[in-house]
MDAnalysis code that builds the backbone (N, CA, C; Angstrom):
import MDAnalysis as mda
import numpy as np

u = mda.Universe.empty(675, n_residues=225, atom_resindex=np.repeat(np.arange(225), 3), trajectory=True)
u.add_TopologyAttr("name", ["N", "CA", "C"] * 225)
u.add_TopologyAttr("resid", np.arange(1, 226))
u.add_TopologyAttr("resname", ["MET", "ILE", "THR", "ASP", "LYS", "LYS", "ILE", "LEU", "ALA", "VAL", "THR", "LEU", "ALA", "ARG", "GLY", "GLY", "SER", "LYS", "LYS", "ILE", "PRO", "ARG", "LYS", "ASN", "ILE", "ILE", "ASP", "ILE", "ASN", "GLY", "LYS", "PRO", "LEU", "LEU", "ALA", "TYR", "THR", "THR", "GLU", "ILE", "VAL", "LYS", "GLU", "SER", "GLN", "TYR", "VAL", "ASP", "LYS", "HIS", "ILE", "VAL", "SER", "THR", "ASP", "ASP", "LEU", "GLU", "ILE", "ALA", "MET", "ILE", "VAL", "GLU", "GLU", "CYS", "GLY", "ALA", "GLU", "LEU", "HIS", "MET", "ARG", "PRO", "PRO", "LEU", "LEU", "ALA", "GLN", "ASP", "ASP", "THR", "THR", "SER", "ALA", "ALA", "ALA", "LEU", "MET", "ASP", "VAL", "VAL", "GLN", "SER", "ASN", "PRO", "ASN", "TYR", "ASP", "TYR", "VAL", "VAL", "GLU", "VAL", "MET", "ALA", "THR", "ASN", "PRO", "LEU", "LYS", "THR", "THR", "GLU", "ASP", "LEU", "ASP", "LYS", "ALA", "LEU", "GLU", "LYS", "LEU", "TYR", "ASP", "THR", "GLY", "ALA", "ASP", "SER", "VAL", "VAL", "SER", "VAL", "VAL", "ARG", "ILE", "TRP", "ASP", "HIS", "HIS", "PRO", "SER", "ARG", "VAL", "LYS", "TYR", "ILE", "LYS", "GLU", "ASP", "LYS", "LEU", "MET", "ASP", "PHE", "TYR", "PRO", "GLU", "ILE", "PRO", "GLU", "SER", "ARG", "ARG", "GLN", "ASP", "LEU", "THR", "PRO", "ALA", "ALA", "TYR", "VAL", "ARG", "ASN", "GLY", "SER", "ILE", "TYR", "ALA", "THR", "THR", "VAL", "GLU", "SER", "PHE", "LEU", "GLU", "HIS", "GLU", "VAL", "ARG", "LEU", "GLY", "PRO", "ASP", "THR", "ARG", "PRO", "TYR", "ILE", "MET", "SER", "GLU", "GLU", "ASN", "THR", "ILE", "ASN", "ILE", "ASP", "GLU", "PRO", "ARG", "ASP", "LEU", "GLU", "LEU", "ALA", "ARG", "ILE", "ILE", "LEU", "LYS"])
u.atoms.positions = np.array([
    [-27.480, -30.211, 15.626],
    [-27.659, -31.954, 14.503],
    [-27.920, -31.938, 13.254],
    [-28.164, -32.948, 12.823],
    [-28.371, -32.626, 11.293],
    [-28.827, -34.271, 11.282],
    [-30.203, -34.638, 11.268],
    [-30.783, -35.780, 11.654],
    [-30.127, -36.478, 12.410],
    [-28.941, -37.618, 12.506],
    [-28.646, -38.025, 13.631],
    [-27.065, -38.015, 14.108],
    [-26.319, -36.462, 13.700],
    [-25.572, -36.414, 13.017],
    [-24.786, -35.346, 14.549],
    [-24.422, -35.603, 15.250],
    [-24.159, -33.883, 16.662],
    [-22.976, -33.330, 16.130],
    [-22.757, -32.477, 16.338],
    [-22.242, -31.193, 15.748],
    [-21.654, -30.257, 16.736],
    [-19.718, -30.119, 15.913],
    [-19.076, -29.617, 16.807],
    [-18.333, -28.382, 16.449],
    [-19.113, -27.249, 17.338],
    [-18.093, -25.655, 16.422],
    [-16.492, -25.440, 16.913],
    [-16.104, -25.445, 16.772],
    [-14.542, -25.228, 17.056],
    [-14.693, -23.751, 16.808],
    [-13.346, -22.385, 17.468],
    [-13.296, -21.380, 17.114],
    [-12.542, -21.544, 17.934],
    [-10.662, -21.348, 17.533],
    [-9.472, -20.511, 17.412],
    [-9.207, -19.327, 17.750],
    [-8.455, -19.152, 18.657],
    [-8.072, -17.584, 19.075],
    [-7.435, -17.064, 20.573],
    [-6.283, -17.627, 19.638],
    [-4.312, -17.702, 20.766],
    [-4.642, -15.989, 21.081],
    [-4.289, -15.873, 22.016],
    [-3.562, -14.260, 22.539],
    [-2.721, -13.632, 21.254],
    [-1.302, -14.655, 20.871],
    [-0.268, -13.827, 20.314],
    [-0.714, -13.448, 18.970],
    [-1.201, -12.803, 18.472],
    [-1.313, -12.334, 17.006],
    [-0.186, -11.228, 17.571],
    [0.372, -11.388, 15.854],
    [1.700, -10.566, 15.649],
    [1.153, -8.995, 14.272],
    [1.121, -9.517, 13.536],
    [0.585, -8.106, 13.041],
    [-0.411, -7.642, 13.202],
    [-1.647, -7.769, 14.062],
    [-2.470, -7.158, 14.589],
    [-2.349, -7.859, 16.449],
    [-1.891, -6.950, 16.643],
    [-1.960, -7.273, 18.495],
    [-3.540, -7.119, 19.166],
    [-3.822, -8.661, 19.849],
    [-5.158, -8.982, 20.710],
    [-5.826, -9.063, 19.124],
    [-5.686, -9.572, 17.890],
    [-6.776, -9.091, 16.846],
    [-8.173, -9.743, 17.373],
    [-8.107, -11.278, 17.797],
    [-8.960, -11.605, 18.394],
    [-9.933, -10.790, 18.935],
    [-9.939, -9.976, 19.706],
    [-10.801, -9.373, 20.601],
    [-10.967, -7.712, 20.011],
    [-10.277, -7.524, 19.400],
    [-9.790, -6.162, 18.466],
    [-11.386, -4.922, 18.966],
    [-11.774, -4.110, 18.890],
    [-13.205, -3.567, 18.545],
    [-13.172, -3.810, 16.926],
    [-14.993, -3.622, 16.881],
    [-14.945, -3.432, 15.297],
    [-16.337, -3.210, 15.856],
    [-16.113, -2.297, 15.378],
    [-17.120, -0.912, 15.416],
    [-18.688, -1.553, 16.688],
    [-18.100, -1.489, 17.793],
    [-18.166, -1.423, 18.701],
    [-18.220, -2.821, 19.595],
    [-18.039, -3.450, 19.214],
    [-18.058, -4.931, 19.924],
    [-16.467, -6.359, 18.732],
    [-15.979, -6.474, 19.922],
    [-14.892, -7.625, 19.563],
    [-15.195, -8.714, 18.870],
    [-14.275, -8.619, 17.406],
    [-14.073, -9.238, 16.065],
    [-15.033, -10.748, 16.721],
    [-13.903, -11.397, 17.545],
    [-15.277, -12.431, 18.400],
    [-16.382, -12.931, 17.960],
    [-16.781, -11.760, 18.747],
    [-18.100, -11.643, 19.254],
    [-18.683, -11.859, 17.888],
    [-18.514, -11.258, 16.148],
    [-18.690, -11.934, 15.339],
    [-19.313, -13.030, 14.627],
    [-18.689, -13.715, 15.149],
    [-18.769, -14.666, 14.784],
    [-19.263, -15.689, 15.805],
    [-19.477, -15.596, 17.212],
    [-20.101, -16.608, 17.972],
    [-21.815, -16.600, 17.826],
    [-22.065, -14.838, 17.794],
    [-23.114, -14.755, 17.128],
    [-23.574, -15.604, 16.157],
    [-22.896, -15.750, 14.992],
    [-23.152, -16.208, 13.815],
    [-23.357, -17.800, 13.851],
    [-22.493, -18.580, 14.957],
    [-22.540, -19.673, 15.568],
    [-23.809, -20.193, 16.151],
    [-23.677, -19.068, 16.894],
    [-25.045, -19.533, 18.071],
    [-27.565, -19.524, 17.356],
    [-26.771, -18.836, 16.157],
    [-27.965, -18.905, 15.526],
    [-27.732, -19.902, 14.821],
    [-27.347, -21.031, 14.332],
    [-26.923, -22.238, 13.433],
    [-28.313, -23.046, 14.021],
    [-28.871, -23.396, 13.478],
    [-29.925, -24.634, 13.171],
    [-29.238, -26.124, 13.699],
    [-27.591, -26.008, 13.301],
    [-27.205, -27.871, 13.299],
    [-26.080, -27.929, 14.481],
    [-25.318, -27.173, 14.750],
    [-25.074, -26.805, 15.865],
    [-25.009, -27.249, 17.107],
    [-24.292, -28.215, 17.941],
    [-24.845, -28.704, 18.946],
    [-23.965, -27.987, 20.181],
    [-22.854, -27.990, 20.082],
    [-22.249, -27.078, 21.002],
    [-20.688, -25.825, 20.385],
    [-20.858, -24.981, 21.112],
    [-19.092, -24.378, 19.667],
    [-18.039, -23.477, 21.413],
    [-17.664, -24.148, 20.522],
    [-16.154, -24.176, 22.374],
    [-15.366, -22.800, 21.211],
    [-14.482, -22.500, 22.083],
    [-13.946, -21.119, 21.479],
    [-12.598, -21.577, 22.996],
    [-11.364, -21.946, 21.833],
    [-10.106, -22.814, 22.623],
    [-8.911, -21.757, 22.177],
    [-8.810, -20.717, 23.570],
    [-7.234, -19.921, 24.140],
    [-6.689, -20.363, 25.307],
    [-5.758, -19.236, 24.909],
    [-4.372, -19.399, 25.931],
    [-4.870, -18.224, 27.068],
    [-5.535, -17.247, 26.442],
    [-5.467, -15.872, 26.884],
    [-6.537, -15.120, 28.141],
    [-6.288, -15.100, 29.219],
    [-6.901, -14.955, 30.072],
    [-8.076, -14.121, 29.897],
    [-7.660, -13.222, 29.202],
    [-8.646, -11.533, 28.416],
    [-9.950, -12.112, 27.434],
    [-9.048, -13.062, 26.885],
    [-10.021, -13.445, 25.477],
    [-11.324, -14.579, 26.330],
    [-10.677, -14.775, 27.404],
    [-11.434, -15.857, 28.137],
    [-12.693, -16.189, 28.398],
    [-12.491, -14.010, 28.803],
    [-13.434, -13.508, 29.760],
    [-14.158, -13.044, 29.108],
    [-13.837, -12.554, 27.502],
    [-15.101, -12.508, 26.609],
    [-15.839, -13.315, 25.947],
    [-14.892, -14.332, 26.126],
    [-15.761, -15.709, 25.453],
    [-16.849, -15.993, 26.507],
    [-16.892, -15.759, 27.737],
    [-18.017, -16.046, 28.457],
    [-19.019, -14.915, 28.192],
    [-18.581, -14.055, 28.691],
    [-19.501, -12.763, 27.554],
    [-20.175, -12.737, 26.222],
    [-19.793, -13.714, 25.530],
    [-20.429, -14.094, 24.198],
    [-21.063, -14.987, 24.386],
    [-21.195, -15.924, 25.203],
    [-22.024, -17.179, 25.649],
    [-21.494, -18.152, 24.770],
    [-20.419, -18.556, 24.465],
    [-19.683, -19.804, 24.626],
    [-19.403, -20.711, 25.072],
    [-18.809, -21.531, 24.896],
    [-17.958, -22.294, 25.711],
    [-16.543, -22.305, 25.990],
    [-15.885, -22.637, 26.822],
    [-14.694, -21.755, 26.982],
    [-13.888, -22.740, 27.217],
    [-12.547, -23.484, 26.350],
    [-11.574, -24.111, 26.607],
    [-10.050, -23.603, 26.650],
    [-9.798, -23.489, 27.934],
    [-7.923, -23.372, 27.852],
    [-7.455, -24.315, 27.281],
    [-6.650, -23.608, 26.183],
    [-5.595, -24.334, 25.710],
    [-3.786, -24.043, 26.919],
    [-3.484, -25.723, 26.082],
    [-2.160, -25.677, 27.286],
    [-0.446, -24.297, 26.337],
    [-0.368, -24.058, 27.184],
    [0.710, -23.157, 25.854],
    [1.588, -23.650, 25.366],
    [2.223, -25.272, 25.423],
    [2.438, -25.841, 24.609],
    [1.618, -25.907, 23.200],
    [0.675, -25.990, 23.244],
    [-0.394, -25.570, 21.766],
    [-0.724, -24.453, 21.840],
    [-0.307, -23.272, 21.996],
    [-0.033, -21.696, 21.257],
    [1.047, -21.297, 21.461],
    [1.880, -21.879, 20.542],
    [2.792, -21.267, 19.645],
    [2.706, -20.891, 18.619],
    [4.033, -19.552, 18.086],
    [3.527, -19.460, 16.727],
    [3.631, -20.532, 15.910],
    [4.679, -21.917, 15.662],
    [4.396, -22.432, 15.311],
    [3.066, -23.854, 15.499],
    [2.527, -23.844, 15.747],
    [1.359, -24.969, 16.198],
    [0.267, -24.540, 15.349],
    [-0.236, -25.215, 14.584],
    [-1.014, -25.761, 13.395],
    [-2.025, -25.878, 13.920],
    [-3.604, -25.060, 13.189],
    [-4.225, -25.212, 13.413],
    [-5.199, -26.401, 14.194],
    [-4.364, -27.490, 13.393],
    [-5.253, -29.250, 13.534],
    [-5.065, -29.565, 14.824],
    [-3.579, -29.257, 15.533],
    [-3.190, -29.520, 16.441],
    [-3.773, -28.931, 17.164],
    [-4.233, -28.279, 17.047],
    [-5.118, -27.078, 18.739],
    [-6.777, -27.196, 18.226],
    [-6.639, -27.765, 17.165],
    [-8.222, -28.161, 16.653],
    [-8.392, -29.440, 17.667],
    [-7.500, -30.464, 17.166],
    [-7.783, -31.550, 18.661],
    [-7.833, -31.692, 19.322],
    [-6.765, -31.088, 19.688],
    [-6.745, -30.787, 21.488],
    [-8.634, -31.353, 22.413],
    [-8.581, -29.997, 21.272],
    [-10.443, -30.017, 21.815],
    [-11.351, -31.061, 21.344],
    [-11.491, -31.560, 20.284],
    [-12.408, -32.742, 19.603],
    [-11.541, -33.773, 20.824],
    [-10.437, -33.797, 20.986],
    [-10.034, -35.291, 22.115],
    [-11.042, -34.954, 23.812],
    [-10.740, -33.608, 24.053],
    [-11.440, -33.451, 24.887],
    [-12.934, -33.617, 24.983],
    [-13.741, -33.862, 23.540],
    [-15.232, -33.213, 23.945],
    [-15.486, -35.018, 22.832],
    [-15.548, -35.741, 22.999],
    [-15.845, -37.018, 22.760],
    [-17.096, -37.330, 22.226],
    [-17.503, -37.856, 21.341],
    [-18.807, -38.353, 20.431],
    [-20.132, -37.393, 19.966],
    [-18.951, -36.406, 19.118],
    [-19.190, -35.861, 18.493],
    [-19.305, -36.295, 16.652],
    [-19.622, -36.428, 15.686],
    [-20.168, -37.221, 14.592],
    [-18.796, -35.610, 13.369],
    [-19.291, -34.736, 13.859],
    [-18.592, -33.749, 12.590],
    [-17.906, -32.784, 13.727],
    [-16.749, -32.219, 13.432],
    [-16.458, -31.224, 13.861],
    [-16.170, -29.578, 12.400],
    [-16.729, -28.208, 12.913],
    [-16.324, -27.632, 12.298],
    [-15.528, -26.360, 12.971],
    [-14.417, -25.967, 12.300],
    [-13.808, -24.542, 12.387],
    [-14.342, -22.969, 11.973],
    [-14.502, -23.088, 12.808],
    [-15.390, -21.350, 12.538],
    [-14.754, -20.070, 12.878],
    [-13.785, -19.834, 11.638],
    [-12.599, -18.969, 12.110],
    [-13.476, -17.503, 12.183],
    [-12.080, -16.980, 13.566],
    [-13.080, -15.355, 13.469],
    [-12.423, -14.762, 12.681],
    [-11.586, -14.392, 11.913],
    [-11.034, -13.665, 11.287],
    [-11.890, -13.230, 10.487],
    [-12.841, -13.770, 9.972],
    [-13.945, -12.921, 8.769],
    [-15.255, -13.034, 9.292],
    [-15.235, -11.755, 9.366],
    [-16.581, -11.724, 10.421],
    [-18.100, -11.369, 9.666],
    [-18.192, -11.729, 7.654],
    [-18.593, -11.400, 7.498],
    [-19.322, -12.723, 6.885],
    [-19.056, -13.524, 7.431],
    [-19.076, -14.456, 6.936],
    [-20.679, -14.875, 7.827],
    [-22.189, -16.315, 7.519],
    [-23.708, -15.781, 7.666],
    [-23.282, -17.224, 8.208],
    [-24.152, -16.706, 9.101],
    [-24.734, -18.246, 9.620],
    [-25.809, -19.787, 8.454],
    [-26.231, -19.058, 7.457],
    [-26.292, -19.470, 6.180],
    [-25.734, -20.006, 5.712],
    [-24.301, -19.244, 5.545],
    [-23.038, -20.385, 5.096],
    [-22.629, -20.964, 6.079],
    [-22.456, -21.011, 6.839],
    [-22.369, -21.824, 8.379],
    [-22.944, -23.171, 8.153],
    [-24.246, -23.270, 7.812],
    [-25.232, -24.185, 7.743],
    [-25.585, -24.968, 6.615],
    [-24.822, -24.043, 5.696],
    [-25.238, -24.901, 3.999],
    [-23.676, -25.691, 3.734],
    [-22.703, -25.111, 5.018],
    [-21.487, -26.173, 4.301],
    [-21.683, -27.326, 5.149],
    [-22.407, -27.361, 6.519],
    [-22.862, -28.475, 7.092],
    [-23.660, -29.328, 6.484],
    [-24.545, -28.905, 6.289],
    [-25.842, -29.570, 5.005],
    [-25.028, -30.385, 4.001],
    [-24.262, -29.978, 3.112],
    [-23.273, -30.424, 2.481],
    [-22.404, -31.106, 2.537],
    [-21.317, -31.192, 3.570],
    [-20.871, -32.267, 4.253],
    [-21.693, -33.452, 4.695],
    [-23.373, -33.239, 5.401],
    [-24.154, -34.606, 5.318],
    [-24.473, -35.485, 3.806],
    [-25.084, -34.324, 3.028],
    [-25.859, -34.192, 1.585],
    [-24.466, -35.288, 1.307],
    [-23.385, -35.595, 0.919],
    [-22.421, -35.708, 0.115],
    [-21.659, -36.521, 0.572],
    [-21.679, -37.066, 2.042],
    [-21.009, -38.125, 2.240],
    [-19.306, -37.995, 2.710],
    [-18.945, -36.912, 2.337],
    [-17.209, -36.221, 1.890],
    [-16.667, -36.389, 3.058],
    [-15.587, -36.402, 3.423],
    [-14.765, -36.506, 4.885],
    [-15.134, -34.714, 5.289],
    [-14.597, -33.907, 4.115],
    [-14.795, -32.417, 4.164],
    [-15.287, -31.449, 3.494],
    [-15.748, -30.621, 4.168],
    [-16.568, -29.199, 3.436],
    [-15.274, -27.959, 3.496],
    [-14.815, -26.951, 2.768],
    [-14.023, -26.030, 3.354],
    [-14.923, -25.018, 1.911],
    [-14.956, -24.289, 3.378],
    [-15.295, -22.629, 2.190],
    [-14.470, -21.957, 1.655],
    [-14.429, -21.605, 0.254],
    [-14.078, -20.970, -1.009],
    [-14.393, -19.671, -1.346],
    [-13.835, -19.235, -2.172],
    [-14.286, -17.952, -2.550],
    [-13.814, -17.849, -4.773],
    [-14.492, -17.341, -5.263],
    [-13.492, -17.545, -6.391],
    [-12.689, -16.028, -6.551],
    [-11.767, -16.453, -7.320],
    [-10.618, -15.416, -7.763],
    [-10.577, -15.581, -8.860],
    [-10.302, -13.621, -9.230],
    [-9.751, -13.204, -10.917],
    [-9.048, -12.402, -11.077],
    [-7.869, -11.415, -10.547],
    [-6.885, -11.180, -11.258],
    [-5.613, -11.886, -10.339],
    [-5.607, -12.528, -9.485],
    [-4.774, -13.719, -9.461],
    [-5.287, -15.318, -9.254],
    [-5.766, -14.916, -10.152],
    [-6.154, -16.540, -11.165],
    [-4.851, -17.164, -11.535],
    [-4.394, -18.617, -11.322],
    [-2.993, -19.809, -11.276],
    [-2.081, -18.497, -13.188],
    [-3.237, -18.293, -13.738],
    [-2.040, -18.482, -14.948],
    [-2.096, -16.985, -15.132],
    [-2.401, -16.053, -13.901],
    [-2.228, -14.466, -13.874],
    [-0.773, -14.679, -13.109],
    [-0.445, -16.150, -12.044],
    [0.885, -15.754, -10.957],
    [2.031, -16.428, -11.687],
    [2.689, -15.724, -11.317],
    [4.174, -16.323, -12.150],
    [5.184, -16.162, -11.499],
    [6.504, -17.033, -11.334],
    [7.740, -16.987, -10.466],
    [9.124, -16.620, -11.622],
    [10.021, -15.976, -10.485],
    [10.860, -15.868, -11.241],
    [11.948, -16.330, -11.475],
    [12.539, -16.709, -12.756],
    [13.845, -17.824, -12.777],
    [15.096, -16.650, -13.823],
    [15.772, -16.947, -13.668],
    [16.984, -15.788, -14.380],
    [16.738, -14.492, -14.888],
    [15.747, -14.175, -14.194],
    [15.290, -12.929, -14.359],
    [14.136, -12.783, -15.470],
    [13.980, -13.864, -15.357],
    [12.836, -14.094, -17.192],
    [11.392, -14.394, -16.534],
    [10.023, -13.841, -16.740],
    [9.043, -14.268, -15.926],
    [8.359, -15.669, -16.053],
    [7.711, -16.906, -15.723],
    [8.081, -18.408, -15.940],
    [6.441, -18.285, -15.506],
    [6.346, -19.358, -15.666],
    [4.616, -19.178, -15.643],
    [4.364, -20.448, -14.639],
    [2.965, -20.768, -13.476],
    [3.092, -21.846, -13.058],
    [2.356, -22.609, -13.867],
    [1.548, -22.249, -14.318],
    [0.109, -22.572, -15.008],
    [-0.158, -21.486, -16.302],
    [0.193, -22.611, -17.593],
    [-0.331, -21.799, -19.037],
    [-1.403, -20.142, -19.103],
    [-0.647, -19.225, -19.506],
    [-1.430, -18.664, -19.709],
    [-2.350, -18.221, -21.336],
    [-3.349, -17.939, -21.278],
    [-3.400, -17.469, -22.690],
    [-2.854, -16.079, -23.017],
    [-2.677, -15.678, -24.024],
    [-2.392, -14.336, -24.425],
    [-3.110, -13.096, -24.047],
    [-3.286, -12.062, -23.785],
    [-3.846, -10.767, -23.839],
    [-5.907, -11.237, -23.510],
    [-5.925, -12.399, -22.794],
    [-6.689, -12.498, -22.158],
    [-7.478, -11.983, -21.178],
    [-9.202, -11.812, -21.080],
    [-10.077, -11.110, -20.046],
    [-9.952, -11.823, -19.434],
    [-10.008, -11.849, -17.713],
    [-9.921, -12.100, -16.235],
    [-11.570, -12.965, -16.385],
    [-12.297, -12.104, -17.490],
    [-13.526, -13.703, -17.455],
    [-13.523, -14.480, -18.482],
    [-13.018, -14.274, -18.656],
    [-11.906, -15.935, -19.880],
    [-11.367, -17.190, -19.475],
    [-10.198, -16.531, -18.140],
    [-9.892, -17.638, -17.914],
    [-10.255, -19.016, -17.456],
    [-9.743, -19.707, -17.424],
    [-10.394, -21.314, -17.766],
    [-9.586, -22.366, -17.010],
    [-9.822, -22.777, -16.270],
    [-10.706, -23.048, -14.926],
    [-10.896, -22.288, -14.243],
    [-12.251, -21.344, -14.166],
    [-13.010, -21.121, -12.588],
    [-11.605, -21.555, -12.160],
    [-11.307, -20.129, -11.186],
    [-10.320, -20.134, -9.971],
    [-10.821, -20.393, -8.401],
    [-10.410, -21.130, -7.733],
    [-10.925, -21.016, -6.365],
    [-9.493, -21.256, -4.820],
    [-10.229, -19.944, -4.407],
    [-9.221, -19.696, -2.595],
    [-9.665, -20.317, -2.054],
    [-9.043, -21.215, -0.751],
    [-9.490, -20.970, 0.775],
    [-10.340, -19.342, 1.170],
    [-11.135, -19.176, 1.828],
    [-10.735, -17.463, 2.538],
    [-11.712, -17.841, 4.156],
    [-10.356, -18.793, 5.101],
    [-10.381, -18.393, 6.010],
    [-11.853, -17.881, 6.822],
    [-13.048, -19.122, 6.145],
    [-14.373, -18.944, 7.064],
    [-14.503, -20.366, 7.965],
    [-14.870, -21.682, 7.262],
    [-15.373, -22.664, 7.514],
    [-14.477, -23.662, 7.200],
    [-14.092, -24.733, 7.980],
    [-13.865, -25.982, 7.935],
    [-15.132, -26.834, 8.405],
    [-15.261, -27.586, 7.648],
    [-16.306, -28.933, 8.127],
    [-15.833, -29.753, 7.685],
    [-15.219, -31.406, 8.503],
    [-15.532, -31.949, 8.374],
    [-15.404, -33.865, 9.327],
    [-15.536, -34.654, 9.213],
    [-16.266, -35.535, 10.040],
    [-15.443, -36.126, 11.450],
    [-15.382, -36.294, 12.280],
    [-14.625, -36.467, 13.474],
    [-13.608, -37.680, 12.998],
    [-14.773, -38.791, 11.380],
    [-13.799, -40.561, 11.826],
    [-12.167, -39.834, 11.558],
    [-12.526, -38.625, 9.790],
    [-11.616, -38.260, 8.879],
    [-10.614, -37.431, 9.361],
    [-11.490, -37.239, 10.315],
    [-9.882, -36.476, 11.457],
    [-9.312, -36.914, 11.812],
    [-9.927, -37.534, 12.728],
    [-9.099, -38.270, 13.464],
    [-7.825, -39.681, 13.266],
    [-8.535, -39.615, 12.420],
    [-7.336, -41.026, 11.289],
    [-6.266, -39.485, 10.296],
    [-6.871, -39.427, 10.055],
    [-5.690, -38.298, 8.719],
    [-4.931, -36.609, 9.656],
    [-5.401, -36.756, 10.598],
    [-5.359, -35.700, 11.386],
    [-4.632, -34.258, 10.803],
    [-5.518, -33.921, 9.681],
    [-5.996, -32.700, 8.945],
    [-7.341, -32.305, 8.882],
    [-7.425, -30.667, 8.672],
    [-8.462, -30.510, 8.329],
    [-9.217, -30.793, 7.472],
    [-8.694, -31.271, 6.188],
    [-9.091, -31.287, 4.587],
    [-8.907, -33.080, 4.349],
    [-9.168, -33.754, 4.480],
    [-9.555, -35.352, 4.398],
    [-9.821, -35.513, 3.185],
    [-9.175, -37.077, 2.549],
    [-9.017, -37.108, 1.107],
    [-10.093, -36.617, 0.510],
    [-11.198, -36.826, 0.739],
    [-12.441, -35.978, -1.039],
    [-13.333, -34.895, 0.450],
    [-12.501, -33.908, -0.074],
    [-12.797, -32.648, 0.465],
    [-13.886, -31.418, -0.637],
    [-14.445, -31.156, -0.358],
    [-15.865, -30.547, -1.363],
    [-15.930, -29.220, -1.430],
    [-16.038, -28.203, -2.231],
    [-16.368, -26.948, -1.576],
    [-17.751, -26.199, -1.380],
    [-17.527, -25.640, -0.258],
    [-18.269, -24.715, -0.684],
    [-18.169, -23.307, -0.653],
    [-18.830, -22.992, -1.888],
    [-18.667, -21.822, -2.267],
    [-19.140, -20.066, -1.561],
    [-18.454, -19.241, -1.718],
    [-19.819, -18.071, -0.787],
    [-18.998, -16.788, -1.263],
    [-19.688, -15.788, -1.412],
    [-19.757, -15.010, -2.377],
    [-18.545, -14.103, -1.791],
    [-18.372, -13.207, -3.098],
    [-16.697, -12.101, -2.429],
    [-17.643, -11.072, -1.755],
    [-18.937, -10.350, -1.241],
    [-19.551, -9.409, -0.102],
    [-19.311, -10.491, 1.219],
    [-19.614, -11.516, 1.108],
    [-19.359, -12.434, 2.712],
    [-17.673, -12.824, 2.901],
    [-16.973, -12.209, 2.121],
    [-15.673, -12.323, 2.476],
    [-14.235, -11.632, 2.378],
    [-13.753, -11.828, 3.900],
    [-12.752, -10.954, 4.069],
    [-12.196, -11.760, 5.173],
    [-10.577, -11.923, 5.546],
    [-9.626, -12.653, 6.002],
    [-9.136, -11.678, 6.411],
    [-9.333, -11.523, 8.192],
    [-8.893, -10.363, 8.688],
    [-7.138, -11.221, 9.166],
    [-5.821, -10.222, 8.602],
    [-4.588, -10.229, 8.542],
    [-4.063, -9.484, 8.163],
    [-3.819, -8.869, 7.486],
    [-3.371, -6.825, 7.760],
    [-3.714, -6.030, 8.451],
    [-3.318, -5.197, 9.051],
    [-4.272, -3.960, 9.411],
    [-5.485, -3.379, 8.080],
    [-5.089, -3.079, 7.288],
    [-5.779, -3.093, 5.891],
    [-7.034, -3.471, 6.388],
    [-6.130, -4.773, 6.214],
    [-7.525, -5.882, 6.412],
    [-8.847, -5.609, 7.303],
    [-8.094, -5.096, 8.489],
    [-9.465, -4.565, 9.552],
    [-9.962, -3.174, 9.775],
    [-9.297, -2.146, 8.871],
    [-10.154, -1.063, 8.702],
    [-10.871, -1.344, 7.381],
    [-10.814, -2.480, 6.430],
    [-11.930, -2.585, 5.560],
    [-13.182, -3.411, 6.426],
    [-13.202, -4.235, 7.269],
    [-13.985, -4.931, 7.991],
    [-14.300, -3.949, 8.400],
    [-14.273, -2.890, 8.844],
    [-14.926, -1.753, 10.208],
    [-15.515, -1.025, 8.971],
    [-15.622, -0.675, 7.795],
    [-15.865, 0.210, 6.948],
    [-17.272, -0.338, 5.944],
    [-16.905, -1.937, 5.958],
    [-18.197, -3.000, 5.296],
    [-19.624, -2.940, 6.424],
    [-18.633, -3.362, 7.908],
    [-19.709, -3.471, 8.427],
    [-20.317, -2.554, 8.869],
    [-19.872, -1.265, 9.130],
    [-20.785, -0.207, 9.623],
    [-21.530, 0.270, 7.890],
])
């Protein structure tokens, strides 16, 4: 809780990962991926309740071992095309009387409790609708990203010829798959995790990895070791 604001943390852990089967509970250096997130949430000075939403019985058993609260998701909300917002809404509507909801994603085991708490503090201090974690990008700055039209490279965003990456302006950031914090009021009204007034919480590159491909998994194992 931050002063009078009750905070619900939610982690979505569907069982049907395709690129990395059983991704949410795959072993990383002796413990399931999900455990890294439950541990950082457990240490938060602000989170009042942490719920893991899953459709999978094996994941459900690990949730209980990790000490988080379990929410069994209906199969209809565990499909390949189910949005995160829809699965999150299922949890929020089942847990009334919270002021903030923060999705703490399981796919980045490098995030810290400090990252989580500072994102929540920014949501409170700014009075914004939402705060989302981002990381600065360099080589993939929008001015270096192109599309192809009639076999010619075309700009999405004007590029300064022969520019060095440190000279590219304005600085560019991308959501890093770690933290989405929003007021429950905004979430219920707009039904999206990013409300009209969304602010960034800038995370370090060192604390950022989004496990989506098998090589991401191997890199996470090396870094954490």
